[in-house]
C-alpha positions in Angstrom: 52.7 -30.3 65.6 51.1 -27.3 67.3 48.6 -25.7 65.2 50.3 -22.2 65.7 53.6 -23.4 64.4 51.8 -24.9 61.2 50.4 -21.5 60.6 53.6 -19.5 60.9 55.2 -22.1 58.5 52.3 -21.5 55.7 52.4 -17.9 56.4 56.3 -17.6 55.7 55.9 -19.5 52.4 53.3 -17.2 51.0 55.2 -14.3 52.2 58.2 -15.7 50.5 56.3 -16.4 47.0 54.6 -13.1 47.5 57.9 -11.0 47.4 59.1 -13.0 44.4 56.2 -12.4 42.2 56.2 -8.8 43.1 59.9 -8.6 42.1 59.3 -10.3 38.8 56.5 -7.8 38.3 58.6 -4.6 39.1 61.3 -5.6 36.6 61.3 -2.9 34.1 59.8 -4.0 30.7 62.4 -4.3 28.1 61.3 -2.1 25.1 60.7 -4.2 21.7 63.5 -3.9 19.4 62.4 -2.8 15.9 64.8 -4.3 13.3 64.6 -2.2 10.6 64.8 -4.2 7.2 67.0 -2.6 4.3 65.0 -0.8 1.7 64.6 -3.1 -1.4 67.1 -2.1 -4.3 65.4 0.0 -6.7 65.9 -1.4 -10.2 66.8 1.0 -13.2 63.6 1.7 -15.1 63.7 -0.5 -18.1 63.7 2.2 -20.8 66.8 4.1 -20.9 66.3 8.0 -20.0 66.1 9.9 -23.3 68.1 12.5 -21.5 71.0 9.8 -21.2 71.0 9.3 -25.4 73.0 11.8 -27.3 70.3 12.0 -30.1 72.8 13.8 -32.5 75.5 11.1 -32.4 75.0 8.2 -34.5 77.1 5.9 -32.4 75.3 6.8 -29.1 73.3 3.9 -28.1 69.7 3.4 -27.5 69.8 0.1 -26.1 72.5 -2.6 -26.2 71.2 -3.6 -29.5 70.4 -0.4 -31.3 72.1 2.9 -32.0 71.1 6.3 -32.5 72.2 6.4 -36.2 70.1 2.9 -36.9 66.9 4.8 -35.7 67.4 7.9 -37.3 69.2 7.9 -40.3 67.0 8.4 -43.5 69.1 6.0 -45.9 67.9 7.2 -49.0 68.4 10.8 -48.4 71.7 10.4 -46.3 70.7 12.4 -43.5 69.5 12.0 -39.7 66.0 13.0 -38.7 65.8 15.1 -35.4 63.4 13.4 -33.2 60.5 14.8 -30.8 60.3 13.9 -27.4 57.4 11.6 -28.3 59.2 9.8 -31.1 62.1 9.4 -28.5 60.0 7.4 -26.3 58.6 5.3 -29.2 62.1 4.6 -30.4 63.2 3.6 -27.1 60.3 1.4 -26.4 60.3 -0.5 -29.7 64.1 -1.0 -29.5 63.4 -2.8 -26.2 60.7 -4.9 -27.2 62.9 -6.3 -30.6 65.9 -6.5 -28.1 63.5 -9.1 -26.0 62.7 -10.7 -29.2 66.3 -11.2 -29.8 66.7 -12.4 -26.2 64.0 -15.2 -27.4 66.0 -15.9 -30.6 69.1 -16.6 -28.7 67.5 -19.0 -26.6 65.9 -21.1 -29.1 68.8 -20.8 -31.5 71.5 -21.4 -29.0 73.9 -18.5 -30.0 74.1 -14.8 -30.0 72.1 -13.2 -32.8 73.0 -9.9 -34.7 70.4 -7.8 -36.1 70.7 -5.8 -39.3 68.3 -2.9 -39.4 66.5 -2.2 -42.7 64.3 0.6 -41.6 63.3 2.3 -38.2 62.2 5.9 -38.3 60.3 7.2 -41.4 58.9 10.6 -40.5 56.0 11.8 -42.3 57.4 15.3 -41.7 61.3 15.0 -41.4 63.0 17.5 -39.0 66.4 18.4 -40.7 67.2 21.9 -40.2 69.5 23.4 -43.1 68.6 20.2 -45.2 66.6 20.5 -48.7 64.7 17.6 -47.4 63.5 19.4 -44.0 59.8 19.2 -43.7 59.1 16.4 -46.5 57.3 13.2 -46.0 60.1 10.4 -46.1 57.5 7.7 -45.6 55.7 8.7 -48.7 59.1 9.3 -50.5 59.9 5.2 -49.6 56.7 4.3 -51.1 56.7 6.1 -54.3 60.4 5.0 -54.9 60.4 1.5 -53.7 56.7 0.2 -53.3 55.0 2.1 -56.2 58.2 2.4 -58.4 56.7 1.0 -61.3 53.6 3.6 -61.3 53.5 7.0 -63.3 53.8 10.1 -61.4 50.1 10.6 -62.0 49.2 6.9 -60.6 51.5 7.7 -57.6 49.9 11.2 -56.9 46.3 9.6 -56.5 48.0 6.9 -54.2 47.4 7.1 -50.2 50.2 6.2 -48.2 49.3 3.5 -45.5 49.8 4.8 -41.9 52.7 2.9 -41.3 54.1 2.4 -37.5 57.4 3.5 -38.9 56.3 6.9 -39.4 56.1 7.5 -35.6 59.1 5.5 -34.6 57.2 2.6 -33.5 58.7 -0.3 -35.9 61.8 -1.8 -37.1 62.3 -4.0 -40.1 65.4 -6.1 -39.9 67.1 -9.5 -40.8 69.0 -11.8 -38.3 72.6 -12.1 -39.7 72.8 -15.6 -40.9 69.0 -15.8 -41.7 68.8 -13.5 -44.9 66.4 -13.6 -47.5 62.6 -14.5 -47.8 63.6 -18.2 -46.5 65.7 -17.1 -43.4 63.4 -14.6 -42.6 60.6 -17.0 -42.7 62.7 -19.3 -40.2 62.6 -16.3 -37.5 59.0 -15.4 -38.0 58.2 -19.0 -37.1 60.3 -19.0 -34.0 59.0 -15.4 -32.8 55.3 -16.2 -33.8 54.4 -18.2 -30.3 55.7 -15.2 -28.3 54.2 -12.0 -29.8 51.7 -11.6 -27.2 54.1 -11.9 -24.0 56.6 -9.7 -26.1 53.7 -7.3 -26.6 54.7 -7.0 -30.4 53.1 -7.3 -33.7 54.6 -8.7 -36.7 53.9 -8.6 -40.6 52.8 -11.6 -42.3 54.9 -11.5 -45.5 57.3 -13.2 -47.9 60.0 -11.0 -47.8 63.8 -10.6 -46.7 63.2 -8.9 -43.9 61.0 -9.2 -40.5 58.6 -6.4 -39.5 58.0 -6.0 -35.8 56.0 -3.0 -34.0 54.3 -2.1 -30.8 51.1 -0.5 -31.9 47.8 -1.7 -30.6 46.4 -5.1 -32.0 43.5 -4.5 -34.4 42.5 -8.0 -35.6 45.8 -10.1 -35.0 49.3 -9.7 -33.8 50.4 -11.5 -37.0 48.9 -9.4 -39.8 
């Protein structure tokens, strides 16, 4: 074959390929489509907002397990304490902590548990406007009438009231319905004992007809 013909064929092939490559390069670049992921659902904060609770209504719920009346009624005086904002926060916190403890009990016992509150808020300075008890130390009153009831007035006067976490709203004394008395409460303590750290709670080591839980900082032991 004539060399000139071969050269023309080769040139035609390269011209053809060159045009197609150029066309591919000249194609407009499609912009990258950014797929916007939906924002994750925002969970409701664990503590119920204090503003959502009617602190003047005994029936208003602090959590699903505790009411305002259970937290603020000073049983021996038959009145309700009006809490400060700091006390409200403490009450919500321990109510939730004991609620989680009840969840543990339900899992272990295999049934719903009902909490019977013995003591919650015991203020050192009761805020009960218009009451004869306003400004008085309910926490001390409880010790004098229940813990030190057999002492003389002179002996009581010399006593210093322990800094109970109840005075700031950080503790709840209770029993579980169906587990009353020292024996029943001992069973409940035995179930909760291994879970105190994960719950962020402390528990009193006592032989009584109630279980004490609080969420103050640990000093020596969670079971004290």
